[in-house]
N, C-alpha and C positions, 0 to 999 in steps of 0.2 A: 681454878682446875682450867688448864689453858693448854692445846695442843695445835701446831700447826702441820699443814699438809703443802709443800711445795712442788712445782712440776715445772720444766723451761720447755721451752719449743722454738718452732721457726715459722715463718710465714704461711709454709704448707702446711703443717702442723702445729697449729697455734697451741701455746699453754693453757689459753680459756677454756680448751676442750674439757678441762677438770671441771669446770662449772656445769658440763652435759653429765660426766660421770658422776659427780656429786648430786646431782639433781637439783643443784643449788645456784640460782643465778649470780655472777659475779658483780652485778649493778646494782646491790641491793643487801640491806643487813636481815637477816630475817632470826625470830626467836620461838622458842618452842617450850610448852611447859611438860613438867616431868612431875613424878612424885615426890620428886627431893630437891626441886628447884628449875632453872629456867638453864635451858642451852641456846646459845647465840651462835649463830653462824654470820660471818662475814669475811670480806676478802681485802686484807691491806691492801694489795697489788694484784692487778689484773691487766694485763697485755698478752700480745703474741710471745713475746721472750720469757715472760716469766709470770707466774699466776700461783699467789698463796692463798691457802683456805684456813682460816683459822675458827678454832671452836673453843669456845668459852663457856664453862658449867659454873652457873652460881648456886651455890651448895645451899638449903635453906636448912640450917642445924637443926632447927626446932622440929621440922616436919621429919628429919632423919631419925632424931630420937623417937619420936611420937609412933612414927609407924615401924621403925627397927624392934620396938620394947625388948632392949635389950638381946636380940638375935644376931646372928652374922659378926658385921664389924661392931655390933654394939658390945659383943661380948669378948673382943679383943682387950689386952691388958692395958694398951694405953688409952682405949677409950673409957674405961674404970677409972681412970683418974679424974676425967673430967668430961661430962659428956657434951658439954656445949663449947669446949675448947680444945680443938683436937686440930689434926692436919685435913680432914676430910674438906674443907673448901679450897685446899690449895696444892694437894699432891695427888697426882694420877692413882686412881684405883677403880677397883669395879663400878664404883659410880659412873666416871668418864667411860667404862668400856661399855655401860648399858646406854650411857647417850649417844655412842657412837652408833651403836645397833639401833636406836629408836630414830636418829635423825638420817643416818646414811644406810638404812636397811636395803635400799633398792642398789645401792654402790656395793654395798658389801656382796649381794647374790650374783654381781656383774651384770645386771640390768639395764638397759639404756633403749628405749625406746625410739626417741628421736635419732641417736646414732649408733645405731646397734652393732656397728663395727668398731667401737670404741674400746668396750670393756675388755676385748681380747688381747689389745696393744700393749705390750712393756713400755714404760715410759722413763725418762727420770724422775727420781722421786725423793725428797728430802723431809723427815720428819721430825719436829723439834718438840720434846716433852722438858719443859723447864724444871719441873720437879716432880722426880719419880721415887718413889720406896722402892728400896731394892735390897730384900731381905735374901742375902748371900753374896752382899756386894757387886763391884762392877766386874769380877770375874763371872759371876753367873748371866750377867746381862749379855756379855759377850756369847756366853754357850748357849743363849735361849735365840740371839738373832742371827749370830754369825752363820750357821748353818741354813738359815733360808735365804741367804743371798744378800743380807745387808752387812755395809761397812760401818760398826760402829764407833761413835765416840761417846764415853763415858766420862763425865766431870763429877768426882764426888763434893757433895756439898759439905763444907765445913759446919760444924756445930754453931761456931760464930768466930766472923772473919778477924774479930779483933781479939781472939783469944785462939791462936791457932794451936796452942799446945794441947788443947781440949781435944783434937783429932778432927775425924771426918764424922759426919751423921750417917743415918742410913739411906739418906737421900742421895739421888744422883741428877743431873742435867744431861740428856739423851738425846744424841743424833743419830739418826739413822739414814742412810743414803744408799740408794742401788738404782740400778739402769735396765734391769732386766724382770721386773715385777710389775703386774698391773694394779691398779687402783684397789681391786677388789681382795687381791692376796693380800695387798699391804693391811687394810682395814680388818681382815681375819685375823692376821697375826696378833695387830693392838688388842683386838677384841679378847683374844685368850689371853695374851701374854702380860697384859697390864695387871689383871688383877694376881697371876701367879707371880709375879715380883713383890707385889704388895703382900701377898700370903695371907689376904683376909678379905672376906665379902661382906658386902654391906646387908645383906637380904640372906633368908635362909635356902640352904642348896638343898632343891628336892629333886626325886629321879630324873624329871624332865631335862636336868641339867646335862645329862650323859648325851640326850641328842643333840643339844646347843653345842657341845663341845666337838662332838663326831662331825655336826656340820660344819662348824667354822674352821675345825682342822681337817678337812676332806683334802687331799691332794699334799699335804706337807706332814701332820700329826705321826702316819702311822711310821714314818721313816725318821722322825726326830731322835739324834742321840738322846734328849732329857725327857723323852716321853713318858715315862713313869713320873719322874718330880712333875712335869706340867701337870700330868692326868690328877696326881694326887692334890695338888696346890688348887689346881682348878674346882675341884670337888671338894674343897674345904677338908681334904683328909679323912673323908667320909670311906672305911674302906669297903663296904659292900658295892658302893657305886664307883671307886675306883678298879675295884675288881671286873665288875662288869663291862666298864669303859676299855680295861686294857684286852680284856676277851675280844671284843669287839673291833678294836684296832686291831689286834694281831689277824683277824678272820680279812679284815679289808686288805692287811698288807701282803697277806697269803693270795687273796683275789687279783690284786693288782701286780704280783710276782707271776703269776699262772695267767695274766692276762684273759681274765673271766671275771664274770660278775659273782657278786658275793652268795646271791640266791644259788648260783650255779653249785657253789660247793658246800655252801650250809644248808643240804638239802634232805638232812637224815634220812637218808635212802630206804625204802621201804623194802621187805622181803621180797625175794623172787618169787616167779610163780610156784616154783616148787617146794617153796621153804612154808613152815607154821607160821601162822599169823596170831602172835602172842599178844594179849592184852597187857597192861601196864602191871598188873598183878602176878606176872609172871604165866599164868595160865595159858593152856595150848589149846588148839583148835587147827584144824587142818583143811586144805582145800581140796576139791574133788581130785585135784591132779597130783597129789602127794600119795596118791593109794595105787601106787604102782605095784605089777604082780612081783611077787619076792620078798616083798617087806616083810618085817616080823610083827608077831601080833603084841598090841603092849596090855588092851582092855578087850572087854567085851560089851557090845553097845546092841543089845534088844536079841540077843543070841548069838550074833555074827563079829567076829573078830575084827578088831579095830588097828589099822596098820601103825606102827609107831611113823611121826612126822619124819620127813628126810630133813630137817634143820636138826631133831633131837639126835637121828642117825650121824649127822655130821658132828655135831658137839661130842658124842660119844667117841667117835672114833680120833677124834683131835685129842680128846682126854686120855684115851688109850696110848695113843702115840707118845704123847710129852710123858706119861709114865712112865713107858717101856724106855725111854730116852733118858730117864731119872732126873729130869727139869724141875728145880724149885722155884727159880726165878724167871717169870714168864711176862713176855710182852704180847699183846694183842692187838696189832697194828690194822687200824681201821675197824674200832672197836663196834662201832654202831651205837647200837642202845644198849651194849651191856649183857646181852644174853649170855655169850662165853666168860666174860668176867664173873658173872653170877654162879655159873655152873664150876669155874675155877677155886671160886671162895669156899665152896663145899667140901673140899676135899683140902685138908689140913699141910700135905706133901707140899702145896705151892704154897712157899712161903711170901712170895711177894709177886704183885701182879699189878701189871700198869696196863691200862688201855688207853690207846691213843686214836684221836680221830680227829680230822679237819672241821667238821660240821658242831656247833655250839649247842644248836639244837638238840643232836642226838645225845651229847655228853651231859644234855641237862637231864634228858630222860633216862639216860643210862644212870642219873645222879639218883633220881627218885626211886627207879628200879632197884637200885642196889640199898636204898635208905640210908645212904651215907650220913645223913644228919643226925640219924639215931641207931648208928653202929655203933657197938661197944668200942672202947680203946683199943685192945688188942687184936679185933678183927680190922678195925678201921687201918691199924699199921700195915697190914697186909696189902690194900689197895691203894692206886692213885687213879686219877683219870686225866689226861693233859691231851690239851690241844696241839697239834701238829700236822704238819704235811710231810707225805711219805715222796714227794717229790725233791726234798731238800734235806741235806745232812745235817742230823740231830745228834748232838753229844749225849743227850739224854738216853739213847738208846743205847749206847755201849756196855758191855759187862752182864749182858743176861745169858740164861741157860739157853731160853729156845724163844722163837718169835712166831705168831700165828697171822697168817695173812688169810683168812676165811672169808672168801666170795669178795674180794678186793681188784684182783689184778684185773677182772672185767670192766672194771666200772673206769679205767685208765684209759687214754686214747693210745693207740700203739707206739707213736713216736716217743711216750713217756715214760713207757717201761722200761728203759735203760736207766733212767734215773733213778727209779724204784729200785731196781736193781742193786746199784750201786750202794743206795743208803742201806739198806739190808745187809746184803750179801758182801760188800765191799767196806761199808765203814762200820756198822754195830758189830755185825760178823758173830751172832750168837752161836752155840755149840748146836742148835739144832733149827732148822725151819724148816714150818709145815704151810704148805701152799693149797688151797682147795680152789675149785672153778668148775663151772658147769659143764658137763660135757655135752656138747651141741648134738650131737648124733643121737642121745637118747631124747631128743626132745619130741621125734615122732611117737614116742610114748604117751605123751602129754595130749589128751584128747581136745582138751579145752585150749590149746595153743594153737593156731594158724600157721599152716606151712610157712617155712620161711621166716619167724617171727623169732626174735631171741625171748629170754624169759622176763626179761625187766627192761623197762624204756629206757635205764640209763646204762644199760651194758653198752659198750663199745665195741665188743666182738664176743665170740662164744668158740672154743674152740674144740676140734677133735681130739680124740686119745693122741693120733699120732703128733699134731701139732703141739699140744701139751709137753707131751715127752720131748720132743725135740727142743721147745724152748727151755724145760728145766733141765737137760743134759747140756746143753750149751752154757748155761749159768752157773751150774755146778762145775763144769772144767775151768771156766774162766778163774772162779773165785775158791778152788782148791775143796770143794764140798764133794759128797758121792750123794746118790738119789734114787730113792726106791720109790716104787708106785702101789697106791691103795685105791682100792675101789671103794666107795662109801655107797651105800645105797644097794637096791636089787641090782646083781649083775647082770644083765643081759645077754645070752651068749651071742646074740646078734649086734646090739649097738652099745653092749657095755654099761656100766652103771651111770645113774644120773649126775652124781658126784665123780669127781677125780681129785685125787691129792697126792702130791709129792712131800715126801718126808727127806729134806735135807741135812746130811748129817756131816761137820766139818774135818776134814782129815781123808788120808786116801783110804781104800780098802785094806790094806796092810796093817795100818797104824789101828783099823778099827778092830781087826782081826785080835791085833797083840792086847788092845784095850778090855778085849771082850774074856780072853786069857787070863 
């Protein structure tokens, strides 16, 4: 099993810098023992103008069979023909990928202590793999490598050169060339894509393979057009691992597009200070700040009336507005941990409920809260949880009766609100849109909230009633909606309610009157 990496240089930037990058001296040959054989690293040529590093893997077929015990590659159809006579010692596969990371691990991470400026430098590279299994043919090889910046030359290997009528084998000779990639990027591409093309692994694929894939795929896999195929094949088509990897890759893609950290958007945002703190079981408790005057009593504790938590009042107001609008198919945009979705499921008039959130952590909690894995077939057909960002147009959001943005807009930076506005009102265009947000004027009624503070650390702003009405009226006029405002919670005569809700309805007032008639 053989692979070469060649680079060219000048006296100012000698090609022998490849030795620093690979942490292997061009002046000597080195050998490394692995579980499945011996890896040799040598340099057939090394001078200022041209340097080639070769990796030769001598596979111990007996050790491979004994250690594999029929798993991974040993379970592939061709291995069943003969355990000791097969292509593994000769054709690039997951064995070569493991050898690459074992021998060139520092180079793959982009680490070079002796010359720290080298790893970030792109350089002319030529990689040759004489025998590469390509399940999918030459066309798949092009589709995998060319989006990454490689010029690919793929030569199919005939089954037998003396009998051309037999056709080509599944093996190809691969040459990759590029002058705009780093050595670290090249090695990571090979580490992932060699076993993908072979579509088999010589070892059992455990859950930690997802982390390995994401580390090696950092910077290129989230945007690769063949991401799904790469992920599925790399993880040996294990559905649960593939789904986890795809979800995490989507989160990475959204974070990169949003120019933020993954942790910043996958934060499973907690409830606001005025909201109920709900346990995983769905039981409710309230903070002292929820007991503002004027709230309705729900139960009695020690003879005293227990106020209805603001979060419950908000959900009740949303449900009432959806029923009044006659909505059956509802989007919960920014569904968080699924409290509203859970409430919607209890009413059979809501026939389709879709919860959307950018945070996979929040969606996981929502899934557990709803007990989706134990839900009956009829009930499960009514609900879906999907990952998505409200900053980008999504065709999945079109065609619904209503959309709810409950305590969502205040978590966005103000410059991003126009994007959300277009996604919801310009692209998805549900017949009814409900938007709730804190009323900052009411904050003086929260005794435990320091003056000048917002209700939650992640709030980018909190609007007065006038600011919210002005924004809502502008949005409605721009997109052909009418808007009405509903107080949620005790409506204080001086500062208004703790939560303000806007009810947007598609169409003009005349159209609404005609429809009502």
